[in-house]
C-alpha positions in Angstrom: 12.9 12.3 20.3 16.4 13.2 21.2 17.8 10.0 19.7 15.8 10.5 16.5 17.1 14.0 16.1 20.7 12.8 16.6 20.2 10.0 14.0 18.5 12.3 11.5 21.3 14.9 11.7 24.2 12.4 11.8 26.2 11.2 8.8 29.2 9.0 8.7 30.3 6.9 10.6 26.8 6.3 12.1 25.3 6.0 8.7 26.8 4.1 5.7 26.6 6.6 2.8 24.2 5.9 -0.1 25.4 3.8 -3.0 25.2 5.5 -6.4 22.1 7.7 -6.7 19.6 5.7 -4.7 19.9 7.9 -1.5 19.4 5.1 1.0 21.6 5.2 4.1 22.1 2.1 6.2 22.8 2.1 9.9 26.3 1.2 11.1 25.2 -1.1 13.9 28.5 -1.1 15.7 28.7 2.7 15.7 25.1 2.8 16.9 25.8 0.6 19.9 28.8 2.8 20.7 26.9 6.1 20.4 23.7 5.0 22.2 25.0 2.3 24.5 23.3 3.8 27.6 19.9 3.6 26.0 20.1 0.2 24.3 18.1 -2.7 25.7 19.0 -6.3 24.9 17.5 -7.4 21.6 15.1 -10.3 22.2 16.2 -13.7 20.8 15.0 -14.4 17.3 14.7 -10.8 16.3 16.9 -9.1 13.7 17.5 -5.3 13.3 16.5 -3.2 10.3 17.5 0.4 10.1 17.6 2.9 7.2 17.4 6.6 6.5 16.4 8.6 3.4 15.3 12.1 2.5 13.0 13.4 -0.2 11.2 16.6 -1.2 7.4 16.3 -1.2 4.7 18.7 -2.2 2.8 19.2 1.0 2.6 21.9 3.7 4.5 20.8 6.8 1.6 21.7 9.1 -0.7 19.5 7.0 1.8 16.6 7.0 2.1 16.9 10.8 -1.7 16.8 11.1 -1.7 13.6 9.0 1.0 11.9 11.0 -0.9 12.7 14.3 -4.4 11.7 13.1 -4.6 7.9 13.0 -7.3 7.8 10.3 -5.5 10.2 8.0 -2.2 8.5 8.6 -3.5 5.0 7.9 -5.2 6.3 4.7 -2.1 8.1 3.5 0.0 4.9 4.0 -2.8 2.4 3.1 -0.4 0.1 1.2 1.7 -0.3 4.5 -0.7 0.4 7.4 -3.4 -2.3 7.3 -4.8 -1.5 10.8 -4.2 1.3 13.3 -5.8 2.8 16.3 -5.1 5.4 19.0 -5.1 3.8 22.5 -4.7 6.9 24.5 -3.9 10.6 24.0 -1.6 11.8 26.8 -1.1 15.3 25.5 -2.9 17.2 22.7 -0.1 19.7 22.3 0.0 23.4 23.1 -1.6 26.5 21.7 -3.8 24.6 19.4 -1.0 22.9 17.6 0.6 19.4 17.7 3.7 20.8 19.4 4.2 18.5 22.4 1.4 16.1 21.4 1.9 12.6 22.8 -0.2 9.5 22.1 -0.2 5.7 22.4 -1.0 3.7 19.3 -1.2 0.3 17.9 -0.6 -0.4 14.2 -0.2 -3.3 11.8 2.2 -3.0 8.9 2.2 -5.4 5.9 3.3 -6.1 2.4 0.5 -6.7 -0.2 1.1 -10.5 -0.2 -0.3 -13.5 1.7 3.3 -14.8 1.9 4.6 -12.1 4.3 3.4 -12.0 7.9 2.1 -8.7 9.2 4.1 -6.7 11.8 2.2 -5.5 14.8 3.5 -2.6 17.0 2.4 -1.0 20.3 4.1 2.3 20.5 4.1 6.0 21.5 4.2 8.8 19.0 5.5 12.2 20.1 5.5 15.5 18.0 7.7 18.5 18.6 8.1 21.8 16.8 11.9 22.3 16.5 11.8 25.9 15.1 9.5 28.0 12.9 10.0 25.8 9.8 10.9 22.4 11.3 8.8 19.6 13.0 9.7 16.2 14.2 7.5 13.1 14.8 9.1 10.3 16.8 7.9 6.7 17.5 9.2 4.2 20.0 7.7 0.9 21.1 6.3 0.4 24.6 6.4 -2.7 26.6 3.3 -4.8 25.9 4.4 -8.2 27.1 2.3 -11.1 26.1 0.8 -9.5 23.0 1.5 -10.3 19.4 3.3 -7.1 19.0 6.2 -8.5 21.2 7.5 -10.1 18.0 8.2 -6.6 16.6 9.7 -3.6 18.3 10.4 0.0 17.2 13.5 1.6 18.3 13.4 5.5 18.1 12.1 6.1 14.5 10.2 8.8 12.7 10.7 11.8 10.5 12.0 15.3 10.4 9.9 17.7 8.3 11.4 21.0 7.1 9.5 23.7 5.2 10.6 24.9 1.8 9.3 27.7 -0.4 6.1 27.2 -2.5 4.4 24.6 -0.3 7.1 22.0 -0.5 9.0 20.3 2.4 12.0 18.1 2.9 11.2 14.9 4.8 14.0 12.8 6.3 12.8 9.4 7.4 14.5 7.0 9.9 13.0 3.6 10.3 14.7 1.4 13.0 12.9 -1.8 14.0 13.6 -5.2 15.4 11.4 -8.0 14.0 11.0 -11.8 13.9 10.3 -12.7 10.3 11.0 -16.4 10.2 7.6 -17.0 8.7 8.3 -14.9 5.6 8.2 -17.0 2.4 11.5 -17.6 0.8 10.7 -15.6 -2.4 10.2 -12.5 -0.3 13.3 -13.0 1.9 15.6 -10.7 -0.1 13.0 -7.8 -0.1 12.4 -8.1 3.6 16.0 -8.8 4.8 17.3 -5.8 2.8 14.8 -3.5 4.6 13.2 -2.5 1.3 9.9 -4.0 2.4 9.4 -2.0 5.6 12.3 0.5 5.6 12.6 4.3 5.1 12.5 4.0 1.3 9.1 2.4 1.2 7.6 4.9 3.6 9.1 7.9 1.7 8.2 6.7 -1.8 4.6 6.0 -0.6 4.5 9.5 0.9 5.8 11.1 -2.3 3.2 9.2 -4.4 0.4 10.0 -2.1 1.3 13.7 -1.9 1.0 13.8 -5.7 -2.5 12.1 -5.4 -3.5 14.6 -2.7 -2.4 17.5 -4.8 -4.4 16.2 -7.8 -7.5 15.6 -5.7 -7.4 19.2 -4.3 -6.9 20.8 -7.7 -10.0 22.6 -8.8 -9.6 21.9 -12.4 -11.5 18.9 -13.9 -9.5 18.1 -17.0 -10.9 15.6 -19.4 -9.1 14.3 -22.4 -11.1 15.3 -25.6 -11.2 11.7 -26.9 -12.9 10.3 -23.8 -16.7 10.1 -23.7 -17.5 10.0 -19.9 -17.4 13.5 -18.4 -17.1 14.9 -14.9 -18.0 18.6 -15.0 -17.6 19.6 -11.3 -14.9 19.5 -8.6 -17.4 17.7 -6.3 -17.9 14.9 -8.8 -14.1 14.4 -9.2 -13.6 14.4 -5.4 -16.4 11.8 -5.0 -14.9 9.5 -7.6 -11.4 9.8 -6.2 -12.9 8.9 -2.7 -14.5 5.8 -4.2 -11.2 4.8 -5.8 -9.4 5.4 -2.5 -11.8 3.1 -0.7 -11.3 0.5 -3.5 -7.5 0.7 -3.0 -7.7 0.6 0.8 -10.0 -2.5 0.7 -7.7 -4.3 -1.7 -4.6 -3.6 0.3 -6.1 -5.0 3.5 -7.4 -8.2 1.8 -4.3 -8.9 -0.4 -2.0 -9.3 2.6 -2.1 -11.1 5.9 -4.1 -8.5 7.8 -6.4 -8.7 10.8 -8.1 -5.5 9.7 -11.1 -7.5 8.4 -12.7 -10.4 10.1 -12.0 -12.9 7.4 -12.2 -16.6 8.2 -9.5 -18.7 6.7 -11.3 -21.4 4.7 -8.3 -23.2 3.1 -4.6 -22.7 2.3 -2.4 -24.4 -0.1 0.1 -27.0 1.1 3.0 -24.7 0.4 1.4 -21.6 1.9 1.4 -19.8 -1.5 -2.3 -19.1 -1.6 -5.2 -18.5 0.7 -8.9 -18.4 0.3 -11.1 -16.7 2.9 -14.8 -15.9 3.4 -16.8 -13.4 5.3 -20.5 -12.7 5.7 -21.6 -9.1 4.9 -24.8 -8.1 6.6 -24.7 -4.3 6.7 -21.8 -2.7 4.9 -23.5 -0.5 2.2 -20.3 -0.4 0.2 -20.1 -4.2 -0.3 -22.8 -6.5 -1.9 -24.7 -8.4 0.8 -24.0 -12.1 1.1 -21.0 -14.4 1.4 -17.9 -12.8 0.0 -15.0 -15.0 -1.0 -11.4 -13.7 -1.2 -8.6 -15.5 -2.9 -5.0 -14.3 -3.0 -1.6 -15.7 -4.1 1.8 -14.4 -4.9 4.4 -15.8 -7.3 7.7 -14.8 -9.0 7.9 -14.0 -12.7 11.1 -13.3 -14.6 9.8 -10.1 -16.1 10.8 -6.5 -14.9 8.1 -4.8 -12.7 7.6 -1.9 -15.1 6.8 -4.3 -18.0 4.3 -6.3 -15.8 2.7 -3.0 -14.6 2.3 -1.5 -18.1 0.9 -4.8 -19.4 -1.8 -5.1 -16.7 -2.9 -1.4 -16.7 -3.3 -1.2 -20.5 -7.0 -1.4 -21.5 -6.0 -2.6 -25.0 -4.2 -5.6 -23.6 -6.8 -6.4 -20.9 -8.5 -9.1 -23.0 -5.2 -11.1 -22.8 -5.7 -11.9 -19.1 -9.1 -10.7 -17.9 -11.7 -13.4 -18.1 -14.4 -10.8 -17.6 -13.6 -9.2 -20.9 -14.2 -12.5 -22.7 -11.9 -11.5 -25.5 -13.9 -8.4 -26.2 -12.9 -4.7 -26.7 -12.0 -2.7 -23.5 -12.2 1.0 -23.9 -11.2 3.8 -21.4 -14.1 6.2 -21.0 -12.7 8.4 -18.3 -9.2 9.2 -17.1 -8.3 11.3 -14.0 -4.6 11.9 -13.2 -3.5 11.1 -9.7 0.1 12.0 -10.0 2.9 12.6 -12.5 2.7 10.7 -15.7 0.0 8.3 -17.2 0.9 5.5 -14.8 -0.9 7.2 -11.9 -4.6 7.5 -12.8 -8.2 6.6 -12.0 -10.0 5.3 -15.0 -13.5 4.1 -15.9 -13.4 1.2 -18.4 -16.2 -0.2 -20.5 -16.1 -3.8 -21.7 -17.7 -4.7 -25.0 -18.6 -8.3 -25.8 -18.4 -9.9 -29.2 -21.8 -8.4 -30.1 -20.6 -4.9 -29.1 -22.8 -4.7 -26.0 -21.0 -2.5 -23.5 -22.9 -3.6 -20.4 -19.9 -4.0 -18.0 -18.1 -1.1 -16.5 -14.9 -1.2 -14.4 -13.4 1.3 -12.1 -9.6 1.1 -12.0 -6.8 2.8 -10.2 -3.2 2.3 -11.3 -0.2 3.8 -9.4 3.5 3.2 -9.2 6.6 4.1 -7.2 10.1 2.6 -7.0 9.1 0.1 -4.4 5.6 -1.2 -5.5 3.0 -0.8 -8.3 -0.7 -1.5 -8.1 -3.4 -2.1 -10.7 -6.7 -2.3 -8.7 -10.1 -2.5 -10.1 -13.8 -3.4 -9.4 -16.8 -3.9 -11.6 -19.3 -1.1 -10.9 -22.9 -0.3 -11.6 -22.9 2.5 -14.0 -26.1 4.1 -12.5 -24.4 4.3 -9.1 -21.2 5.7 -10.7 -23.2 8.4 -12.5 -24.5 9.5 -9.1 -20.9 9.8 -7.9 -20.0 11.8 -11.1 -22.5 14.4 -9.8 -20.9 14.6 -6.4 -23.1 11.9 -4.7 -22.0 9.7 -1.7 -19.4 7.2 -2.9 -19.9 5.1 0.3 -23.0 3.6 -1.1 -21.4 2.2 -4.3 -21.1 -1.6 -3.8 -17.7 -2.8 -4.9 -15.5 -6.0 -4.6 -12.0 -4.8 -5.3 -9.6 -7.1 -7.2 -6.2 -6.6 -8.8 -2.5 -6.8 -8.6 0.5 -5.6 -6.5 3.9 -5.8 -8.2 7.2 -5.6 -6.3 10.8 -5.9 -7.5 12.1 -9.3 -6.5 14.8 -8.0 -4.3 18.0 -5.9 -4.0 20.8 -6.4 -6.5 24.3 -6.9 -4.9 27.3 -5.3 -6.4 30.9 -4.5 -5.5 29.8 -1.5 -3.4 27.0 -3.1 -1.4 23.3 -3.4 -2.0 21.3 -1.2 -4.3 17.6 -0.9 -3.7 16.3 -2.2 -7.0 15.1 -5.5 -8.3 17.4 -8.0 -9.9 15.2 -8.3 -12.9 12.1 -10.2 -11.9 8.8 -9.3 -10.2 6.9 -10.6 -7.2 3.3 -10.4 -8.3 0.3 -10.7 -6.0 -3.0 -11.6 -7.5 -6.1 -11.0 -5.4 -9.8 -11.5 -6.2 -13.1 -11.1 -4.4 -16.4 -12.4 -5.5 -19.9 -12.8 -4.2 -20.7 -16.5 -3.6 -24.3 -16.1 -2.4 -26.6 -13.2 -1.9 -28.0 -14.7 1.3 -25.6 -13.7 4.2 -26.9 -16.3 6.7 -26.5 -19.2 4.3 -23.5 -21.4 4.9 -20.7 -21.7 2.4 -21.2 -24.7 0.2 -18.3 -27.1 -0.5 -18.4 -26.5 -4.3 -17.8 -22.7 -3.8 -14.0 -23.0 -3.8 -13.3 -24.3 -7.3 -14.6 -21.1 -9.1 -12.1 -18.9 -7.1 -9.3 -21.4 -7.5 -10.0 -21.7 -11.2 -10.2 -17.9 -11.7 -6.8 -17.3 -10.0 -5.2 -20.1 -11.9 -6.6 -19.0 -15.2 -5.5 -15.4 -14.8 -2.0 -16.4 -13.8 -1.7 -18.7 -16.8 -3.0 -15.9 -19.1 -0.4 -13.4 -17.7 2.5 -15.9 -18.0 1.4 -16.9 -21.5 1.2 -13.2 -22.6 4.5 -12.1 -21.0 6.5 -15.3 -21.5 4.9 -16.9 -24.6 7.7 -19.5 -25.0 7.5 -20.8 -21.5 5.3 -23.7 -20.4 2.8 -22.7 -17.6 
């Protein structure tokens, strides 16, 4: 905690000042070694250091944010795009006077990018919370020795955040992320993103927090605004809350299946020779939120020379969906419901209705789109409209069976210039495509050899459609 507070409050020369307006500060490793030489252990062979600091103003009460940081379930849900698995091993102190002041716990967590091409990072660490004064809290992490485990490939040096209250429910959060990791297994197209610290550094944690605070605020608002041109209606706060819970589960499931996570007990069925794709299966016997049977998941990532915003806007637009979505079969796709989950139209939960060539609107799709400077998502799942109507009335969203599919879009890396590295892409996008489908409704039945081609064909066809639409003059 003492080291974290010193690093948060320090400027130059410990931190290299931000370039232009991005606000990212990078650690001066030589100054760090000089300032904290009595506390530095030898870095294990094969590991490289990543350290960054950034501040942002977010709309959340500091006490609530501290609660989220110290509750493993709330924390992993808040950062679902990063935290694919987390658990509390032991609680050594619950804090004093009914607060988290002095709370200390031991945790394990797995961090990932939404791509099968970047290995997950596993950590075994302690988390300590302290109230600094009436308006300031700090939460500090540091790795513990857990020799022989997978987490020995990653280690947290003192990291965490300082949370300072502002008027009107806002707070300033300063985040320091300082880790050592072995990432030799990262695919070469993701090397620039990972090596720059943009994949797991302070910027990604803070931009995720800022976006999720916006979603939290929209979810808590009592108003149930509906655009007058949309036909589906939610008339109660309970209905809106239930639908957003369903969308949250959809996003969480997608994030843990699009990357290389151990959060779900998937069995690797086959991988491509170049490691660019994976197909896995699992048997679902009892999860009420997933169709019973053998579920197949396919995911791949690739580079496309198109800016992330253009890719994102193309994929989330219902009027352009027929250009890539095989399910639409070239028919009309109409947005029936739109609930904002943040600033601007990019962050929203929508209900889409797909009409075939004979104007039968029998297919409904739940979709959430969200974006921040580090990553954008378009995640969706076909839904049974009768089940969704129950959710509209405030019913339990946990019983709606979904198989989330969709896309994660990242900038293709930092852009070097005369002053250093700026945390924005060089022009292209890293696009992850992930699908799930039910292969057989009999969970105990084995997977048949002919089950793989439909998934492979689906992924291949969607990728070809996307490239053809965004790059019409390029051969696929």
